[in-house]
N, CA, C and O atoms as CSV, one atom per row, in Angstrom:
chain,resi,resn,atom,element,x,y,z
A,1,MET,N,N,-10.482,-5.087,9.719
A,1,MET,CA,C,-9.990,-4.163,10.705
A,1,MET,C,C,-9.166,-3.095,9.983
A,1,MET,O,O,-8.426,-3.402,9.048
A,2,THR,N,N,-9.293,-1.864,10.412
A,2,THR,CA,C,-8.543,-0.748,9.854
A,2,THR,C,C,-7.365,-0.449,10.763
A,2,THR,O,O,-7.509,-0.463,11.986
A,3,LEU,N,N,-6.214,-0.181,10.191
A,3,LEU,CA,C,-5.023,0.153,10.964
A,3,LEU,C,C,-5.236,1.487,11.653
A,3,LEU,O,O,-5.600,2.472,11.011
A,4,GLN,N,N,-5.013,1.521,12.949
A,4,GLN,CA,C,-5.167,2.747,13.725
A,4,GLN,C,C,-3.818,3.448,13.822
A,4,GLN,O,O,-3.037,3.166,14.730
A,5,THR,N,N,-3.543,4.352,12.898
A,5,THR,CA,C,-2.247,5.022,12.874
A,5,THR,C,C,-2.154,6.140,13.898
A,5,THR,O,O,-1.058,6.625,14.178
A,6,ASP,N,N,-3.288,6.564,14.466
A,6,ASP,CA,C,-3.244,7.636,15.453
A,6,ASP,C,C,-2.967,7.135,16.857
A,6,ASP,O,O,-2.801,7.937,17.776
A,7,ALA,N,N,-2.913,5.808,17.042
A,7,ALA,CA,C,-2.697,5.243,18.365
A,7,ALA,C,C,-1.220,5.033,18.673
A,7,ALA,O,O,-0.879,4.524,19.741
A,8,ILE,N,N,-0.337,5.420,17.749
A,8,ILE,CA,C,1.087,5.228,17.974
A,8,ILE,C,C,1.697,6.448,18.637
A,8,ILE,O,O,0.990,7.390,18.995
A,9,GLN,N,N,3.005,6.427,18.800
A,9,GLN,CA,C,3.731,7.555,19.375
A,9,GLN,C,C,3.458,8.818,18.556
A,9,GLN,O,O,3.032,8.733,17.404
A,10,PRO,N,N,3.703,9.983,19.148
A,10,PRO,CA,C,3.510,11.226,18.380
A,10,PRO,C,C,4.312,11.175,17.081
A,10,PRO,O,O,5.431,10.663,17.060
A,11,PRO,N,N,3.745,11.703,16.005
A,11,PRO,CA,C,4.426,11.632,14.719
A,11,PRO,C,C,5.753,12.377,14.742
A,11,PRO,O,O,5.883,13.439,15.350
A,12,GLN,N,N,6.736,11.788,14.060
A,12,GLN,CA,C,8.032,12.435,13.918
A,12,GLN,C,C,8.093,13.055,12.535
A,12,GLN,O,O,7.443,12.589,11.599
A,13,ALA,N,N,8.875,14.100,12.421
A,13,ALA,CA,C,9.051,14.732,11.109
A,13,ALA,C,C,9.734,13.742,10.174
A,13,ALA,O,O,10.653,13.034,10.587
A,14,PRO,N,N,9.295,13.685,8.922
A,14,PRO,CA,C,9.936,12.760,7.989
A,14,PRO,C,C,11.384,13.150,7.747
A,14,PRO,O,O,11.729,14.332,7.712
A,15,THR,N,N,12.219,12.146,7.582
A,15,THR,CA,C,13.619,12.385,7.273
A,15,THR,C,C,13.776,12.500,5.763
A,15,THR,O,O,12.850,12.191,5.013
A,16,TRP,N,N,14.935,12.939,5.322
A,16,TRP,CA,C,15.205,13.011,3.888
A,16,TRP,C,C,15.118,11.624,3.271
A,16,TRP,O,O,14.702,11.480,2.121
A,17,ARG,N,N,15.512,10.591,4.035
A,17,ARG,CA,C,15.447,9.215,3.535
A,17,ARG,C,C,13.992,8.782,3.334
A,17,ARG,O,O,13.671,8.120,2.347
A,18,ASP,N,N,13.106,9.160,4.280
A,18,ASP,CA,C,11.676,8.843,4.129
A,18,ASP,C,C,11.116,9.475,2.856
A,18,ASP,O,O,10.402,8.827,2.091
A,19,LEU,N,N,11.449,10.745,2.642
A,19,LEU,CA,C,10.967,11.443,1.448
A,19,LEU,C,C,11.539,10.833,0.171
A,19,LEU,O,O,10.844,10.735,-0.841
A,20,LEU,N,N,12.798,10.426,0.222
A,20,LEU,CA,C,13.414,9.771,-0.932
A,20,LEU,C,C,12.728,8.436,-1.224
A,20,LEU,O,O,12.471,8.110,-2.383
A,21,HIS,N,N,12.430,7.663,-0.176
A,21,HIS,CA,C,11.730,6.388,-0.362
A,21,HIS,C,C,10.337,6.608,-0.942
A,21,HIS,O,O,9.883,5.838,-1.789
A,22,LEU,N,N,9.662,7.658,-0.484
A,22,LEU,CA,C,8.331,7.957,-1.031
A,22,LEU,C,C,8.434,8.351,-2.497
A,22,LEU,O,O,7.647,7.885,-3.322
A,23,ALA,N,N,9.396,9.205,-2.827
A,23,ALA,CA,C,9.560,9.623,-4.223
A,23,ALA,C,C,9.902,8.436,-5.113
A,23,ALA,O,O,9.390,8.326,-6.227
A,24,THR,N,N,10.758,7.554,-4.632
A,24,THR,CA,C,11.117,6.355,-5.388
A,24,THR,C,C,9.907,5.454,-5.569
A,24,THR,O,O,9.656,4.955,-6.666
A,25,ALA,N,N,9.159,5.246,-4.494
A,25,ALA,CA,C,7.976,4.386,-4.565
A,25,ALA,C,C,6.933,4.952,-5.521
A,25,ALA,O,O,6.326,4.206,-6.289
A,26,ALA,N,N,6.720,6.272,-5.480
A,26,ALA,CA,C,5.761,6.903,-6.389
A,26,ALA,C,C,6.229,6.779,-7.840
A,26,ALA,O,O,5.413,6.595,-8.742
A,27,SER,N,N,7.524,6.878,-8.062
A,27,SER,CA,C,8.069,6.722,-9.417
A,27,SER,C,C,7.890,5.306,-9.928
A,27,SER,O,O,7.539,5.097,-11.089
A,28,VAL,N,N,8.131,4.335,-9.061
A,28,VAL,CA,C,7.939,2.925,-9.439
A,28,VAL,C,C,6.478,2.682,-9.809
A,28,VAL,O,O,6.190,2.074,-10.840
A,29,ALA,N,N,5.559,3.154,-8.972
A,29,ALA,CA,C,4.131,2.963,-9.248
A,29,ALA,C,C,3.726,3.632,-10.556
A,29,ALA,O,O,2.979,3.053,-11.345
A,30,THR,N,N,4.209,4.835,-10.787
A,30,THR,CA,C,3.895,5.550,-12.032
A,30,THR,C,C,4.430,4.789,-13.240
A,30,THR,O,O,3.735,4.658,-14.248
A,31,TYR,N,N,5.650,4.290,-13.147
A,31,TYR,CA,C,6.230,3.506,-14.236
A,31,TYR,C,C,5.394,2.253,-14.500
A,31,TYR,O,O,5.060,1.951,-15.646
A,32,TRP,N,N,5.061,1.530,-13.437
A,32,TRP,CA,C,4.252,0.317,-13.610
A,32,TRP,C,C,2.953,0.634,-14.339
A,32,TRP,O,O,2.572,-0.074,-15.271
A,33,LEU,N,N,2.275,1.693,-13.918
A,33,LEU,CA,C,0.972,2.013,-14.497
A,33,LEU,C,C,1.061,2.518,-15.935
A,33,LEU,O,O,0.133,2.308,-16.716
A,34,LYS,N,N,2.143,3.170,-16.291
A,34,LYS,CA,C,2.284,3.693,-17.646
A,34,LYS,C,C,2.857,2.675,-18.619
A,34,LYS,O,O,2.547,2.714,-19.810
A,35,CYS,N,N,3.695,1.759,-18.124
A,35,CYS,CA,C,4.456,0.898,-19.033
A,35,CYS,C,C,4.108,-0.582,-18.946
A,35,CYS,O,O,4.655,-1.383,-19.704
A,36,ARG,N,N,3.222,-0.960,-18.051
A,36,ARG,CA,C,2.900,-2.376,-17.882
A,36,ARG,C,C,1.392,-2.571,-17.819
A,36,ARG,O,O,0.640,-1.666,-17.456
A,37,ASP,N,N,0.973,-3.779,-18.183
A,37,ASP,CA,C,-0.438,-4.096,-18.008
A,37,ASP,C,C,-0.635,-4.676,-16.603
A,37,ASP,O,O,0.330,-4.911,-15.877
A,38,LEU,N,N,-1.885,-4.898,-16.238
A,38,LEU,CA,C,-2.209,-5.334,-14.878
A,38,LEU,C,C,-1.546,-6.664,-14.517
A,38,LEU,O,O,-1.106,-6.847,-13.381
A,39,ALA,N,N,-1.471,-7.594,-15.473
A,39,ALA,CA,C,-0.831,-8.890,-15.203
A,39,ALA,C,C,0.656,-8.715,-14.913
A,39,ALA,O,O,1.193,-9.382,-14.029
A,40,GLU,N,N,1.324,-7.833,-15.641
A,40,GLU,CA,C,2.752,-7.592,-15.397
A,40,GLU,C,C,2.979,-6.889,-14.059
A,40,GLU,O,O,3.955,-7.173,-13.364
A,41,ILE,N,N,2.083,-5.978,-13.700
A,41,ILE,CA,C,2.178,-5.309,-12.401
A,41,ILE,C,C,1.992,-6.336,-11.284
A,41,ILE,O,O,2.744,-6.344,-10.310
A,42,ALA,N,N,0.994,-7.194,-11.428
A,42,ALA,CA,C,0.756,-8.226,-10.417
A,42,ALA,C,C,1.975,-9.127,-10.261
A,42,ALA,O,O,2.325,-9.507,-9.144
A,43,GLU,N,N,2.615,-9.468,-11.355
A,43,GLU,CA,C,3.826,-10.299,-11.295
A,43,GLU,C,C,4.953,-9.562,-10.578
A,43,GLU,O,O,5.689,-10.178,-9.807
A,44,SER,N,N,5.104,-8.263,-10.810
A,44,SER,CA,C,6.127,-7.479,-10.119
A,44,SER,C,C,5.875,-7.440,-8.616
A,44,SER,O,O,6.805,-7.583,-7.822
A,45,VAL,N,N,4.626,-7.249,-8.230
A,45,VAL,CA,C,4.284,-7.226,-6.807
A,45,VAL,C,C,4.487,-8.617,-6.199
A,45,VAL,O,O,4.964,-8.736,-5.070
A,46,ARG,N,N,4.130,-9.656,-6.937
A,46,ARG,CA,C,4.337,-11.021,-6.449
A,46,ARG,C,C,5.819,-11.286,-6.197
A,46,ARG,O,O,6.183,-11.892,-5.189
A,47,ARG,N,N,6.678,-10.828,-7.120
A,47,ARG,CA,C,8.131,-11.013,-6.945
A,47,ARG,C,C,8.642,-10.250,-5.730
A,47,ARG,O,O,9.501,-10.750,-5.004
A,48,LEU,N,N,8.121,-9.038,-5.498
A,48,LEU,CA,C,8.484,-8.291,-4.293
A,48,LEU,C,C,8.140,-9.085,-3.040
A,48,LEU,O,O,8.963,-9.222,-2.134
A,49,ARG,N,N,6.923,-9.604,-2.995
A,49,ARG,CA,C,6.473,-10.366,-1.818
A,49,ARG,C,C,7.264,-11.658,-1.664
A,49,ARG,O,O,7.583,-12.067,-0.548
A,50,GLN,N,N,7.580,-12.299,-2.786
A,50,GLN,CA,C,8.354,-13.536,-2.734
A,50,GLN,C,C,9.743,-13.257,-2.180
A,50,GLN,O,O,10.246,-14.019,-1.355
A,51,ARG,N,N,10.361,-12.180,-2.622
A,51,ARG,CA,C,11.666,-11.794,-2.110
A,51,ARG,C,C,11.586,-11.544,-0.605
A,51,ARG,O,O,12.510,-11.886,0.133
A,52,GLY,N,N,10.489,-10.952,-0.155
A,52,GLY,CA,C,10.293,-10.698,1.266
A,52,GLY,C,C,10.109,-11.961,2.071
A,52,GLY,O,O,10.582,-12.047,3.204
A,53,SER,N,N,9.426,-12.952,1.504
A,53,SER,CA,C,9.216,-14.196,2.248
A,53,SER,C,C,10.518,-14.976,2.387
A,53,SER,O,O,10.670,-15.771,3.314
A,54,ILE,N,N,11.453,-14.753,1.475
A,54,ILE,CA,C,12.752,-15.408,1.563
A,54,ILE,C,C,13.613,-14.729,2.616
A,54,ILE,O,O,14.301,-15.401,3.384
A,55,SER,N,N,13.580,-13.403,2.655
A,55,SER,CA,C,14.492,-12.661,3.519
A,55,SER,C,C,13.880,-12.226,4.837
A,55,SER,O,O,14.601,-11.972,5.802
A,56,GLY,N,N,12.562,-12.137,4.890
A,56,GLY,CA,C,11.954,-11.315,5.912
A,56,GLY,C,C,11.536,-11.967,7.207
A,56,GLY,O,O,11.073,-13.107,7.255
A,57,ALA,N,N,11.723,-11.185,8.255
A,57,ALA,CA,C,11.149,-11.506,9.543
A,57,ALA,C,C,9.807,-10.775,9.622
A,57,ALA,O,O,9.602,-9.755,8.965
A,58,ALA,N,N,8.918,-11.307,10.421
A,58,ALA,CA,C,7.610,-10.676,10.566
A,58,ALA,C,C,7.767,-9.334,11.278
A,58,ALA,O,O,8.610,-9.180,12.162
A,59,VAL,N,N,6.960,-8.389,10.886
A,59,VAL,CA,C,6.985,-7.066,11.495
A,59,VAL,C,C,5.782,-6.949,12.426
A,59,VAL,O,O,4.696,-7.443,12.122
A,60,GLY,N,N,5.990,-6.294,13.554
A,60,GLY,CA,C,4.913,-6.118,14.515
A,60,GLY,C,C,3.931,-5.044,14.078
A,60,GLY,O,O,4.237,-4.210,13.225
A,61,LEU,N,N,2.759,-5.077,14.671
A,61,LEU,CA,C,1.709,-4.125,14.321
A,61,LEU,C,C,2.125,-2.684,14.621
A,61,LEU,O,O,1.783,-1.772,13.868
A,62,ASP,N,N,2.864,-2.471,15.717
A,62,ASP,CA,C,3.312,-1.109,16.047
A,62,ASP,C,C,4.272,-0.573,14.994
A,62,ASP,O,O,4.168,0.584,14.585
A,63,GLU,N,N,5.213,-1.415,14.551
A,63,GLU,CA,C,6.161,-0.983,13.525
A,63,GLU,C,C,5.443,-0.739,12.201
A,63,GLU,O,O,5.705,0.252,11.519
A,64,LEU,N,N,4.540,-1.643,11.845
A,64,LEU,CA,C,3.762,-1.472,10.623
A,64,LEU,C,C,2.968,-0.171,10.686
A,64,LEU,O,O,2.939,0.591,9.720
A,65,SER,N,N,2.336,0.076,11.805
A,65,SER,CA,C,1.546,1.288,11.990
A,65,SER,C,C,2.405,2.536,11.860
A,65,SER,O,O,1.973,3.526,11.269
A,66,ALA,N,N,3.612,2.501,12.402
A,66,ALA,CA,C,4.507,3.659,12.315
A,66,ALA,C,C,4.880,3.946,10.864
A,66,ALA,O,O,4.892,5.105,10.449
A,67,HIS,N,N,5.185,2.909,10.091
A,67,HIS,CA,C,5.574,3.113,8.695
A,67,HIS,C,C,4.390,3.577,7.843
A,67,HIS,O,O,4.542,4.460,6.998
A,68,VAL,N,N,3.236,2.997,8.058
A,68,VAL,CA,C,2.053,3.416,7.293
A,68,VAL,C,C,1.670,4.846,7.668
A,68,VAL,O,O,1.301,5.637,6.800
A,69,SER,N,N,1.756,5.176,8.946
A,69,SER,CA,C,1.464,6.542,9.386
A,69,SER,C,C,2.415,7.536,8.723
A,69,SER,O,O,1.995,8.608,8.287
A,70,SER,N,N,3.683,7.179,8.650
A,70,SER,CA,C,4.673,8.023,7.979
A,70,SER,C,C,4.287,8.215,6.512
A,70,SER,O,O,4.317,9.334,6.000
A,71,TYR,N,N,3.926,7.128,5.842
A,71,TYR,CA,C,3.505,7.203,4.439
A,71,TYR,C,C,2.289,8.123,4.283
A,71,TYR,O,O,2.274,8.994,3.414
A,72,LEU,N,N,1.288,7.928,5.114
A,72,LEU,CA,C,0.055,8.704,4.991
A,72,LEU,C,C,0.295,10.189,5.251
A,72,LEU,O,O,-0.362,11.033,4.642
A,73,ARG,N,N,1.230,10.522,6.151
A,73,ARG,CA,C,1.556,11.932,6.406
A,73,ARG,C,C,2.280,12.558,5.222
A,73,ARG,O,O,2.050,13.724,4.902
A,74,MET,N,N,3.156,11.793,4.564
A,74,MET,CA,C,3.953,12.342,3.461
A,74,MET,C,C,3.240,12.277,2.110
A,74,MET,O,O,3.578,13.030,1.197
A,75,ARG,N,N,2.262,11.389,1.977
A,75,ARG,CA,C,1.590,11.155,0.691
A,75,ARG,C,C,1.117,12.433,-0.005
A,75,ARG,O,O,1.293,12.547,-1.218
A,76,PRO,N,N,0.532,13.389,0.698
A,76,PRO,CA,C,0.053,14.594,-0.013
A,76,PRO,C,C,1.149,15.385,-0.724
A,76,PRO,O,O,0.843,16.192,-1.602
A,77,PHE,N,N,2.420,15.174,-0.367
A,77,PHE,CA,C,3.506,15.880,-1.048
A,77,PHE,C,C,3.660,15.425,-2.496
A,77,PHE,O,O,4.098,16.201,-3.344
A,78,LEU,N,N,3.300,14.163,-2.788
A,78,LEU,CA,C,3.536,13.632,-4.130
A,78,LEU,C,C,2.295,13.135,-4.857
A,78,LEU,O,O,2.202,13.259,-6.078
A,79,ILE,N,N,1.351,12.580,-4.127
A,79,ILE,CA,C,0.176,12.009,-4.790
A,79,ILE,C,C,-1.069,12.321,-3.978
A,79,ILE,O,O,-1.008,12.693,-2.806
A,80,THR,N,N,-2.187,12.158,-4.642
A,80,THR,CA,C,-3.466,12.257,-3.959
A,80,THR,C,C,-4.129,10.892,-4.024
A,80,THR,O,O,-4.020,10.195,-5.032
A,81,ALA,N,N,-4.804,10.513,-2.977
A,81,ALA,CA,C,-5.475,9.223,-2.972
A,81,ALA,C,C,-6.862,9.307,-3.607
A,81,ALA,O,O,-7.457,8.280,-3.933
A,82,HIS,N,N,-7.376,10.515,-3.783
A,82,HIS,CA,C,-8.728,10.680,-4.314
A,82,HIS,C,C,-8.803,10.188,-5.759
A,82,HIS,O,O,-8.127,10.721,-6.639
A,83,ASP,N,N,-9.607,9.192,-5.989
A,83,ASP,CA,C,-9.805,8.592,-7.311
A,83,ASP,C,C,-8.519,8.035,-7.925
A,83,ASP,O,O,-8.433,7.871,-9.142
A,84,GLN,N,N,-7.535,7.747,-7.099
A,84,GLN,CA,C,-6.289,7.155,-7.580
A,84,GLN,C,C,-5.888,6.007,-6.664
A,84,GLN,O,O,-4.725,5.895,-6.276
A,85,CYS,N,N,-6.832,5.169,-6.322
A,85,CYS,CA,C,-6.577,4.100,-5.365
A,85,CYS,C,C,-5.523,3.115,-5.871
A,85,CYS,O,O,-4.751,2.581,-5.076
A,86,LEU,N,N,-5.482,2.872,-7.158
A,86,LEU,CA,C,-4.507,1.932,-7.708
A,86,LEU,C,C,-3.092,2.489,-7.562
A,86,LEU,O,O,-2.193,1.792,-7.093
A,87,ARG,N,N,-2.901,3.723,-7.955
A,87,ARG,CA,C,-1.572,4.346,-7.816
A,87,ARG,C,C,-1.174,4.452,-6.352
A,87,ARG,O,O,-0.029,4.167,-6.002
A,88,ASP,N,N,-2.094,4.853,-5.501
A,88,ASP,CA,C,-1.818,4.960,-4.070
A,88,ASP,C,C,-1.414,3.602,-3.492
A,88,ASP,O,O,-0.446,3.514,-2.737
A,89,SER,N,N,-2.141,2.558,-3.839
A,89,SER,CA,C,-1.850,1.227,-3.299
A,89,SER,C,C,-0.505,0.705,-3.782
A,89,SER,O,O,0.253,0.131,-3.000
A,90,LEU,N,N,-0.202,0.896,-5.053
A,90,LEU,CA,C,1.085,0.440,-5.577
A,90,LEU,C,C,2.239,1.244,-4.987
A,90,LEU,O,O,3.317,0.698,-4.751
A,91,THR,N,N,2.023,2.524,-4.751
A,91,THR,CA,C,3.052,3.339,-4.105
A,91,THR,C,C,3.293,2.858,-2.682
A,91,THR,O,O,4.441,2.758,-2.250
A,92,LEU,N,N,2.228,2.561,-1.951
A,92,LEU,CA,C,2.381,2.064,-0.580
A,92,LEU,C,C,3.091,0.708,-0.560
A,92,LEU,O,O,3.951,0.481,0.290
A,93,VAL,N,N,2.749,-0.186,-1.473
A,93,VAL,CA,C,3.418,-1.493,-1.547
A,93,VAL,C,C,4.917,-1.299,-1.772
A,93,VAL,O,O,5.734,-1.933,-1.104
A,94,SER,N,N,5.272,-0.437,-2.701
A,94,SER,CA,C,6.683,-0.184,-2.995
A,94,SER,C,C,7.380,0.510,-1.823
A,94,SER,O,O,8.519,0.175,-1.496
A,95,PHE,N,N,6.708,1.470,-1.191
A,95,PHE,CA,C,7.254,2.191,-0.035
A,95,PHE,C,C,7.552,1.223,1.108
A,95,PHE,O,O,8.626,1.285,1.707
A,96,LEU,N,N,6.619,0.340,1.411
A,96,LEU,CA,C,6.819,-0.610,2.507
A,96,LEU,C,C,7.871,-1.658,2.167
A,96,LEU,O,O,8.577,-2.136,3.055
A,97,ALA,N,N,7.983,-2.021,0.885
A,97,ALA,CA,C,9.004,-2.998,0.480
A,97,ALA,C,C,10.401,-2.460,0.764
A,97,ALA,O,O,11.306,-3.237,1.067
A,98,LYS,N,N,10.596,-1.139,0.674
A,98,LYS,CA,C,11.890,-0.533,1.015
A,98,LYS,C,C,12.226,-0.756,2.487
A,98,LYS,O,O,13.386,-0.647,2.885
A,99,ARG,N,N,11.227,-1.064,3.281
A,99,ARG,CA,C,11.411,-1.316,4.707
A,99,ARG,C,C,11.278,-2.802,5.044
A,99,ARG,O,O,11.134,-3.183,6.206
A,100,SER,N,N,11.329,-3.623,4.009
A,100,SER,CA,C,11.211,-5.089,4.145
A,100,SER,C,C,9.880,-5.510,4.752
A,100,SER,O,O,9.809,-6.448,5.546
A,101,ILE,N,N,8.821,-4.793,4.360
A,101,ILE,CA,C,7.462,-5.120,4.773
A,101,ILE,C,C,6.684,-5.402,3.495
A,101,ILE,O,O,6.705,-4.601,2.561
A,102,TYR,N,N,5.995,-6.543,3.453
A,102,TYR,CA,C,5.374,-6.997,2.216
A,102,TYR,C,C,3.904,-7.366,2.429
A,102,TYR,O,O,3.566,-8.546,2.517
A,103,PRO,N,N,3.029,-6.354,2.513
A,103,PRO,CA,C,1.593,-6.625,2.653
A,103,PRO,C,C,0.987,-7.066,1.327
A,103,PRO,O,O,1.658,-7.067,0.295
A,104,ALA,N,N,-0.274,-7.435,1.366
A,104,ALA,CA,C,-0.997,-7.861,0.156
A,104,ALA,C,C,-1.594,-6.642,-0.543
A,104,ALA,O,O,-2.087,-5.710,0.092
A,105,TRP,N,N,-1.532,-6.687,-1.871
A,105,TRP,CA,C,-2.177,-5.687,-2.718
A,105,TRP,C,C,-3.471,-6.326,-3.214
A,105,TRP,O,O,-3.456,-7.447,-3.721
A,106,VAL,N,N,-4.585,-5.620,-3.070
A,106,VAL,CA,C,-5.900,-6.186,-3.373
A,106,VAL,C,C,-6.640,-5.293,-4.370
A,106,VAL,O,O,-6.616,-4.067,-4.269
A,107,ILE,N,N,-7.295,-5.938,-5.329
A,107,ILE,CA,C,-8.241,-5.254,-6.211
A,107,ILE,C,C,-9.583,-5.949,-6.010
A,107,ILE,O,O,-9.672,-7.176,-6.040
A,108,GLY,N,N,-10.623,-5.146,-5.805
A,108,GLY,CA,C,-11.965,-5.691,-5.626
A,108,GLY,C,C,-12.967,-4.968,-6.500
A,108,GLY,O,O,-12.714,-3.869,-6.994
A,109,VAL,N,N,-14.111,-5.608,-6.681
A,109,VAL,CA,C,-15.190,-5.013,-7.464
A,109,VAL,C,C,-16.499,-5.130,-6.708
A,109,VAL,O,O,-16.649,-5.970,-5.821
A,110,LYS,N,N,-17.445,-4.276,-7.071
A,110,LYS,CA,C,-18.817,-4.389,-6.583
A,110,LYS,C,C,-19.733,-4.218,-7.777
A,110,LYS,O,O,-19.334,-3.656,-8.797
A,111,THR,N,N,-20.973,-4.705,-7.652
A,111,THR,CA,C,-21.853,-4.714,-8.817
A,111,THR,C,C,-22.946,-3.651,-8.793
A,111,THR,O,O,-23.348,-3.181,-9.858
A,112,HIS,N,N,-23.442,-3.254,-7.626
A,112,HIS,CA,C,-24.571,-2.313,-7.581
A,112,HIS,C,C,-24.260,-1.104,-6.733
A,112,HIS,O,O,-24.387,-1.210,-5.513
A,113,PRO,N,N,-23.869,0.023,-7.261
A,113,PRO,CA,C,-23.490,0.233,-8.652
A,113,PRO,C,C,-22.104,-0.347,-8.885
A,113,PRO,O,O,-21.343,-0.565,-7.943
A,114,PHE,N,N,-21.784,-0.597,-10.154
A,114,PHE,CA,C,-20.490,-1.187,-10.454
A,114,PHE,C,C,-19.378,-0.250,-9.999
A,114,PHE,O,O,-19.463,0.968,-10.155
A,115,GLY,N,N,-18.349,-0.842,-9.441
A,115,GLY,CA,C,-17.168,-0.079,-9.048
A,115,GLY,C,C,-15.999,-1.014,-8.854
A,115,GLY,O,O,-16.175,-2.201,-8.578
A,116,ALA,N,N,-14.820,-0.480,-8.997
A,116,ALA,CA,C,-13.588,-1.218,-8.735
A,116,ALA,C,C,-12.761,-0.383,-7.772
A,116,ALA,O,O,-12.832,0.846,-7.775
A,117,HIS,N,N,-11.975,-1.067,-6.948
A,117,HIS,CA,C,-11.197,-0.375,-5.928
A,117,HIS,C,C,-9.946,-1.184,-5.628
A,117,HIS,O,O,-9.937,-2.405,-5.781
A,118,SER,N,N,-8.903,-0.509,-5.206
A,118,SER,CA,C,-7.657,-1.154,-4.841
A,118,SER,C,C,-7.243,-0.681,-3.457
A,118,SER,O,O,-7.437,0.484,-3.109
A,119,TRP,N,N,-6.672,-1.586,-2.665
A,119,TRP,CA,C,-6.192,-1.245,-1.335
A,119,TRP,C,C,-5.070,-2.198,-0.951
A,119,TRP,O,O,-4.786,-3.164,-1.659
A,120,VAL,N,N,-4.440,-1.912,0.178
A,120,VAL,CA,C,-3.349,-2.726,0.706
A,120,VAL,C,C,-3.755,-3.199,2.083
A,120,VAL,O,O,-4.312,-2.444,2.880
A,121,GLN,N,N,-3.466,-4.473,2.353
A,121,GLN,CA,C,-3.767,-4.976,3.685
A,121,GLN,C,C,-2.722,-5.985,4.133
A,121,GLN,O,O,-2.078,-6.651,3.323
A,122,SER,N,N,-2.577,-6.073,5.434
A,122,SER,CA,C,-1.676,-7.029,6.057
A,122,SER,C,C,-2.538,-7.941,6.917
A,122,SER,O,O,-3.034,-7.535,7.968
A,123,GLY,N,N,-2.711,-9.185,6.456
A,123,GLY,CA,C,-3.659,-10.070,7.128
A,123,GLY,C,C,-5.033,-9.437,7.035
A,123,GLY,O,O,-5.459,-9.041,5.949
A,124,PRO,N,N,-5.742,-9.332,8.165
A,124,PRO,CA,C,-7.078,-8.723,8.123
A,124,PRO,C,C,-7.065,-7.199,8.264
A,124,PRO,O,O,-8.125,-6.573,8.267
A,125,VAL,N,N,-5.884,-6.598,8.380
A,125,VAL,CA,C,-5.775,-5.170,8.658
A,125,VAL,C,C,-5.626,-4.383,7.354
A,125,VAL,O,O,-4.664,-4.577,6.610
A,126,VAL,N,N,-6.579,-3.501,7.087
A,126,VAL,CA,C,-6.547,-2.625,5.916
A,126,VAL,C,C,-5.625,-1.448,6.234
A,126,VAL,O,O,-5.781,-0.792,7.264
A,127,LEU,N,N,-4.656,-1.183,5.337
A,127,LEU,CA,C,-3.630,-0.182,5.631
A,127,LEU,C,C,-3.912,1.201,5.070
A,127,LEU,O,O,-3.607,2.191,5.736
A,128,ASN,N,N,-4.477,1.315,3.883
A,128,ASN,CA,C,-4.626,2.638,3.264
A,128,ASN,C,C,-6.077,2.997,2.943
A,128,ASN,O,O,-6.349,3.791,2.043
A,129,ASP,N,N,-6.980,2.411,3.677
A,129,ASP,CA,C,-8.402,2.708,3.505
A,129,ASP,C,C,-9.103,2.271,4.783
A,129,ASP,O,O,-8.450,1.826,5.726
A,130,SER,N,N,-10.408,2.393,4.823
A,130,SER,CA,C,-11.153,1.921,5.985
A,130,SER,C,C,-11.786,0.566,5.667
A,130,SER,O,O,-12.180,0.293,4.533
A,131,HIS,N,N,-11.869,-0.250,6.671
A,131,HIS,CA,C,-12.479,-1.574,6.502
A,131,HIS,C,C,-13.929,-1.433,6.055
A,131,HIS,O,O,-14.404,-2.212,5.228
A,132,ASP,N,N,-14.628,-0.448,6.594
A,132,ASP,CA,C,-16.030,-0.234,6.216
A,132,ASP,C,C,-16.173,0.049,4.726
A,132,ASP,O,O,-17.154,-0.370,4.111
A,133,HIS,N,N,-15.214,0.750,4.143
A,133,HIS,CA,C,-15.284,1.058,2.709
A,133,HIS,C,C,-14.955,-0.173,1.869
A,133,HIS,O,O,-15.681,-0.477,0.922
A,134,VAL,N,N,-13.882,-0.885,2.193
A,134,VAL,CA,C,-13.448,-1.987,1.326
A,134,VAL,C,C,-14.333,-3.219,1.432
A,134,VAL,O,O,-14.332,-4.053,0.526
A,135,ARG,N,N,-15.080,-3.351,2.505
A,135,ARG,CA,C,-15.920,-4.552,2.617
A,135,ARG,C,C,-17.069,-4.562,1.614
A,135,ARG,O,O,-17.723,-5.589,1.438
A,136,ALA,N,N,-17.322,-3.441,0.959
A,136,ALA,CA,C,-18.333,-3.394,-0.094
A,136,ALA,C,C,-17.833,-4.043,-1.385
A,136,ALA,O,O,-18.620,-4.304,-2.295
A,137,TYR,N,N,-16.540,-4.301,-1.463
A,137,TYR,CA,C,-15.929,-4.856,-2.673
A,137,TYR,C,C,-15.557,-6.319,-2.478
A,137,TYR,O,O,-15.126,-6.736,-1.403
A,138,ARG,N,N,-15.736,-7.078,-3.538
A,138,ARG,CA,C,-15.341,-8.495,-3.523
A,138,ARG,C,C,-13.952,-8.602,-4.175
A,138,ARG,O,O,-13.784,-8.255,-5.344
A,139,PRO,N,N,-12.961,-9.084,-3.413
A,139,PRO,CA,C,-11.619,-9.205,-3.997
A,139,PRO,C,C,-11.599,-10.135,-5.213
A,139,PRO,O,O,-12.128,-11.247,-5.184
A,140,ILE,N,N,-10.976,-9.642,-6.273
A,140,ILE,CA,C,-10.793,-10.486,-7.476
A,140,ILE,C,C,-9.320,-10.727,-7.754
A,140,ILE,O,O,-8.975,-11.602,-8.549
A,141,LEU,N,N,-8.439,-9.953,-7.102
A,141,LEU,CA,C,-6.993,-10.138,-7.248
A,141,LEU,C,C,-6.348,-9.804,-5.917
A,141,LEU,O,O,-6.509,-8.701,-5.396
A,142,VAL,N,N,-5.620,-10.758,-5.372
A,142,VAL,CA,C,-4.858,-10.533,-4.144
A,142,VAL,C,C,-3.446,-11.003,-4.406
A,142,VAL,O,O,-3.208,-12.183,-4.663
A,143,VAL,N,N,-2.515,-10.077,-4.339
A,143,VAL,CA,C,-1.107,-10.416,-4.603
A,143,VAL,C,C,-0.306,-10.106,-3.366
A,143,VAL,O,O,0.908,-10.310,-3.349
């Protein structure tokens, strides 16, 4: 299932705090990708999720949708999702962690033709891509 971000309340203008959280999240993702290997990044994301399971209450679909919608509206200011699915997914994971939301980060592959892809999902709900697109990939890493 794909998250329907257009079904929520009318979008609100991002606050300075939202933009700061996005800039911080994009910086974290950039640092991870430049200074760590995939195993170290996976461990960092696992620790984020573990911290969330200790502290966190479950978030409702409406609240999740509002935060993801905010991210998707602001994303073009700092990053592009085109051919940068890994950076986009890690930025979204970090952005949502600032709001005490800890979805799964997924990497999948397909064989014909070969391809790799990364996305974020909460349970069966795909947050930063369409379900139709990601179902072509077989998950090989879920953190």
